[in-house]
C-alpha positions in Angstrom: 127.3 75.0 82.4 127.0 73.8 86.1 123.8 70.3 86.9 122.0 71.9 89.9 120.7 68.4 92.1 118.6 70.6 94.8 116.7 72.6 91.7 116.6 69.4 89.9 115.4 67.6 92.1 113.0 71.0 93.0 111.5 71.0 90.2 111.4 67.5 88.8 113.9 68.6 85.8 117.4 68.8 84.8 118.3 72.6 85.8 121.8 73.7 85.0 123.5 76.7 86.0 125.4 78.9 83.4 127.9 79.8 86.2 128.6 83.5 84.7 129.5 84.3 87.9 132.9 82.0 87.3 134.4 84.8 85.1 137.5 87.1 85.7 135.4 90.1 86.5 132.2 87.3 88.1 129.7 88.4 85.3 128.8 88.0 81.6 129.4 91.6 81.3 133.3 91.0 79.9 132.4 89.3 77.1 130.4 92.7 75.4 132.1 95.0 76.9 135.6 92.9 75.4 133.6 92.3 72.0 132.6 96.4 71.5 136.4 97.9 72.5 138.0 95.3 70.2 135.7 96.2 67.4 136.6 100.0 67.5 138.3 101.5 65.4 142.4 102.1 66.0 141.9 106.2 66.7 138.4 105.8 68.7 140.7 104.0 70.9 144.2 106.0 71.4 141.7 109.4 71.8 140.3 107.1 75.1 136.7 105.3 75.5 133.5 106.2 78.0 131.1 103.7 79.1 128.4 104.2 82.0 127.4 101.4 84.6 126.1 100.2 87.7 129.3 98.0 87.6 129.0 94.5 86.2 129.9 96.4 82.7 132.5 98.4 84.2 134.1 96.1 85.6 134.4 94.1 82.0 135.4 97.7 81.0 137.6 98.4 83.0 139.2 94.7 83.0 139.5 95.4 78.5 140.6 98.8 79.0 143.6 97.0 81.4 144.0 94.4 78.4 144.4 96.7 75.8 146.2 99.4 77.2 143.1 102.2 76.5 141.9 104.4 78.9 139.1 104.6 79.7 136.9 106.4 82.4 134.0 104.5 83.8 130.4 106.8 85.0 128.6 104.9 88.0 125.7 106.3 90.1 126.2 107.3 93.4 124.1 104.3 95.4 127.0 101.6 94.0 127.8 99.4 96.0 131.2 100.3 97.2 132.3 96.2 96.7 131.7 97.3 92.5 133.4 100.1 92.7 136.6 98.3 94.0 136.2 95.6 91.6 136.2 98.1 88.9 139.7 100.2 90.7 141.4 97.2 90.9 139.9 95.6 87.3 141.5 98.8 85.3 143.8 100.0 86.8 146.2 102.8 85.9 144.3 102.4 82.6 141.3 103.6 84.2 138.9 106.4 86.1 135.8 106.5 88.0 133.0 109.2 87.6 130.2 108.8 90.4 127.2 110.8 89.7 123.7 110.5 89.7 121.5 108.4 91.2 120.3 105.6 88.2 122.2 104.5 85.4 120.3 106.5 83.5 121.8 109.6 84.9 125.3 108.4 85.1 124.9 107.2 81.1 123.7 110.9 80.7 126.4 113.0 82.0 128.8 110.0 79.9 127.2 110.8 76.8 127.4 114.2 77.7 131.1 113.7 77.9 131.8 111.8 74.6 130.0 114.2 72.9 132.2 116.8 74.6 135.5 115.7 73.9 134.6 113.2 70.2 135.2 110.1 72.9 133.2 106.5 71.9 130.7 105.1 73.9 130.6 101.6 75.0 126.5 101.0 75.4 125.7 98.4 78.2 123.1 96.9 76.0 122.3 99.2 73.4 124.1 98.4 71.2 125.0 94.9 67.8 128.7 94.6 69.3 127.6 94.2 73.0 124.8 91.8 72.2 127.2 90.1 69.7 129.6 89.3 72.5 126.7 88.0 75.0 125.2 85.9 72.1 128.2 83.8 73.4 126.8 82.2 76.0 123.6 80.8 73.5 126.8 79.4 71.8 128.3 77.8 74.6 125.1 76.7 76.0 124.2 74.5 73.0 127.4 73.3 72.9 127.5 72.1 76.1 123.6 70.7 76.6 124.1 67.1 76.6 120.4 67.1 75.1 118.4 70.1 73.3 117.2 72.4 76.0 113.5 73.0 76.6 114.2 76.1 78.2 116.2 79.3 78.9 115.5 81.6 81.9 117.5 84.4 80.5 117.6 87.7 83.3 116.6 91.4 81.9 118.0 94.4 82.8 118.7 96.7 80.0 118.2 93.4 77.2 121.4 93.1 76.1 122.1 89.7 77.3 118.4 88.1 76.6 119.2 89.9 72.9 122.2 87.7 72.1 120.8 84.5 73.5 117.4 84.9 71.6 119.2 85.6 68.2 121.0 82.2 68.2 118.4 80.5 69.8 116.2 81.5 67.3 118.5 80.4 64.4 120.1 77.4 65.4 117.7 75.8 68.1 114.3 77.4 67.5 112.2 74.7 70.0 114.1 76.2 73.0 111.3 78.6 75.1 113.6 81.3 76.5 111.9 82.8 79.0 113.0 86.8 80.4 112.9 87.3 84.1 112.5 91.2 85.5 112.6 92.4 88.8 109.0 93.3 90.1 110.1 96.6 91.0 111.5 97.4 87.6 109.3 95.7 84.7 111.1 97.6 81.6 110.8 94.8 79.1 107.4 93.9 80.5 105.5 97.3 80.8 107.1 97.8 77.0 105.9 94.7 75.3 102.6 95.4 77.1 102.5 99.0 75.8 103.9 98.0 72.2 106.9 100.6 72.5 110.0 101.1 74.5 108.7 103.0 77.8 110.8 104.9 79.6 109.4 103.2 83.8 109.6 107.5 85.8 110.0 104.7 89.2 112.0 101.9 89.8 113.0 100.0 93.1 116.9 99.5 92.6 117.5 97.1 94.6 118.5 94.5 91.7 120.9 97.3 90.4 122.5 94.6 88.1 119.2 94.5 86.2 117.1 97.7 87.4 117.0 99.8 84.1 114.1 102.4 83.6 114.3 101.8 79.7 115.7 98.9 78.0 117.7 99.6 74.8 115.8 99.5 71.4 117.5 97.1 69.7 116.7 95.0 72.8 112.9 95.6 72.8 112.8 95.1 68.8 114.0 91.6 68.9 112.2 90.9 72.3 109.2 92.0 70.4 109.6 89.7 67.4 111.6 86.6 69.6 111.1 86.7 73.2 108.7 83.5 74.4 107.6 85.1 77.7 108.4 87.7 79.9 108.6 87.4 83.8 108.9 88.9 86.9 110.0 88.3 90.2 109.5 90.4 93.6 112.8 91.7 95.0 112.0 89.1 98.3 112.2 85.9 96.6 115.0 86.8 94.8 116.8 87.9 98.4 116.0 84.3 99.6 117.5 82.5 96.5 120.5 84.4 97.0 120.4 83.2 100.2 119.4 79.6 99.2 122.6 79.5 97.4 125.0 80.2 99.5 124.2 78.4 102.3 122.8 75.4 100.2 125.6 75.4 97.3 128.0 77.8 98.7 127.5 79.8 95.6 127.6 83.5 96.0 125.3 85.6 93.1 124.2 89.1 93.4 121.0 89.7 92.8 121.1 90.1 89.4 122.5 86.8 89.6 119.3 85.1 91.4 116.9 86.8 89.3 116.4 84.1 87.1 116.2 81.1 89.1 114.1 82.6 91.6 111.5 82.8 88.6 111.6 78.8 88.6 108.8 78.5 90.8 106.0 80.0 88.4 107.2 77.7 85.7 107.1 74.6 88.4 104.6 72.0 86.0 105.7 73.2 83.2 109.3 72.4 83.4 108.7 68.8 84.8 110.7 66.4 82.7 112.5 68.8 80.9 116.1 70.0 80.2 116.8 73.8 81.4 119.1 76.1 81.3 119.6 79.0 84.2 121.7 82.4 83.4 123.3 82.7 86.5 124.9 86.0 85.5 126.8 87.8 87.7 128.2 87.2 91.6 129.3 90.3 92.7 127.8 90.7 95.6 128.3 93.0 98.7 128.8 91.3 102.1 127.4 94.4 104.0 124.2 94.1 102.1 123.4 90.6 103.7 120.6 92.3 106.0 119.0 93.7 104.2 118.5 90.8 101.9 117.5 88.9 105.1 115.2 91.4 106.1 113.7 91.2 102.4 113.2 87.6 102.1 111.6 87.2 105.8 109.2 90.2 105.1 108.0 88.3 101.3 108.0 85.2 103.6 105.6 86.8 105.9 108.4 85.9 108.9 108.6 89.2 109.6 105.7 91.6 110.5 105.9 95.4 112.0 103.1 97.2 114.0 102.7 100.8 115.6 102.2 98.6 119.3 99.8 101.5 121.6 101.6 100.5 125.1 99.3 102.1 128.2 101.5 104.8 130.2 101.4 102.4 133.2 104.5 100.2 135.0 104.2 96.4 133.2 102.8 97.1 130.3 105.1 95.5 128.6 105.8 92.9 130.5 102.6 92.1 129.8 102.7 92.2 125.7 105.1 89.8 125.7 103.4 87.8 128.3 100.3 87.6 126.6 101.2 88.6 123.1 103.9 87.0 121.9 103.7 83.4 121.4 106.0 80.8 122.6 108.8 81.8 119.7 107.5 84.6 118.3 110.9 87.0 118.3 111.3 90.7 119.1 113.7 92.0 116.6 113.3 95.7 116.3 111.6 98.2 119.1 111.8 101.7 118.7 109.6 103.2 122.0 109.5 107.4 123.4 107.9 107.3 126.4 104.9 110.1 126.9 104.0 111.9 130.0 100.9 113.6 129.0 99.1 110.7 127.1 97.5 107.3 128.3 98.9 105.4 125.5 102.5 105.4 123.8 103.2 104.0 120.4 106.5 102.0 119.4 107.5 100.1 116.4 107.6 96.8 116.8 109.3 94.2 114.7 108.7 90.3 115.5 110.2 87.5 113.7 107.9 84.1 113.6 108.7 80.8 113.0 106.0 80.0 110.6 104.0 81.9 108.6 101.1 80.5 110.4 101.4 82.1 113.5 100.8 85.3 112.7 96.4 85.3 112.8 96.7 84.6 116.2 98.8 86.9 117.2 96.9 89.5 115.6 93.9 88.5 117.9 95.9 88.3 120.8 97.3 91.6 120.1 93.8 93.3 119.5 92.3 91.3 122.4 94.4 92.8 124.6 94.6 96.2 123.5 97.7 97.1 122.1 97.4 96.6 118.9 97.6 99.8 116.5 98.6 99.8 113.1 100.2 97.0 111.0 103.0 98.3 109.0 104.0 96.1 106.5 101.2 97.3 103.4 103.1 100.5 104.2 105.3 100.9 100.7 107.0 103.5 102.5 108.0 100.7 105.4 111.3 98.9 104.3 113.0 102.5 103.1 112.2 103.9 106.6 112.9 100.8 109.0 116.4 100.4 107.0 117.5 104.7 107.4 
C-alpha cells in the first residue's frame, strides 16, 4: 500500500495505491488461484487441473501449479497479448500446457469446461468461485491493517467480479463505513448493465482493449454480492485509461496494464467527493505488452481531442498538398497519418489524413480553414469503426 503524491495533490486527499503489480506474477490473481488450488482434494490434483484466462489468472494458476508440482492446462483467447502467453509458459514451466482458442475469455472458458467434463478434471474458475473470492479478499484484510487511518473510499476494478466480491465481503464486515466503488471499462460494462437490469446480464458485444477486465458476463456470485453491497459502479472510457497508463509510467515509473490503471482513471469522476478523504485504489496488475504502446498513445490522444482524422478532398492539380499545408494547417499542427491515391478521372481525390494538435482549442479553427479552403470531405473521429480501420 503506497502513498501517491501526485494523485493526492491533484485530488486534495490522501490517495494510496495497492500495488498488486508487484506480486510475483505482477497481478492480484495469484491470491485467488493459489487459494482455490490449495483447497482442492488431493485426488483432483493428481488428475490434473484446468483454467481459462485472458492472462493474469493464468499466470497465478501456472505459478501455483509449478510451486505445488501439479499438472495444469491453461485455455487462453487467441488475441491475448503475446507477453502474457510467454509469462504463463515461464511461470508454469514443465507443469503447464497452453491452448489458444476463441476470441474472448468466454470462448476459452467454454472450451475449457468441455475438456473438464470430458476427462473429469477440476476447473479453477478465475472469479465465480468461493475459494477464489476468498483468496482475493486477502487484499481487503491487508488494506485495513496497513491503513494509518480508516479508509473512506476504495476504488476497485471489475472484470468478472472476483476481486470486488472479496473486497466487499471483508469491508462490509470489518469496515462498513468505507465506500466501495466498482470501476469497469466503458466498452465492457457487464456489472453496471447487470445492476441496472437487476439480473446478471450477458453482453453481446464488448471492447476487448482492457483485456484483464473485458468479460461478457460477470460471475453469478459476484453479481449477488455487488447487488447487495456495492456503493457505486462507474465506467471509464478506454482513452482515459490509456492516458493514465502513460501518466503512471512517465510520472511514477509504474508499468500498469489497462486493467491496472482502470480504477485510478476513475478518480476524476469522484474528485469533489473524495476531497480531504482517505482513499485506496487497487492497481491490480502490471502485465502490459510494450508492443501495445502505439495503440495506447493513439487512444489517449483521441480521447483528449488532440488527434483528428479527416477525409480531405484534394484538387487534382499540382501544388494542392502544398496549399493544404500552408493555408489549412496551423503552425503547431502535425500530419501523423496520410493515405492518398491519385485518380486520373476525377476533379478531386480523397485522402485519409490524421492531424495531431498541441491543444484541444486548435480543432475548431482547423475545421474552419479546411472548409473555407475547400478541402473538407468528412470528419472521421465520430465513426465507430475508425480506430479498428486505422490500426490495421
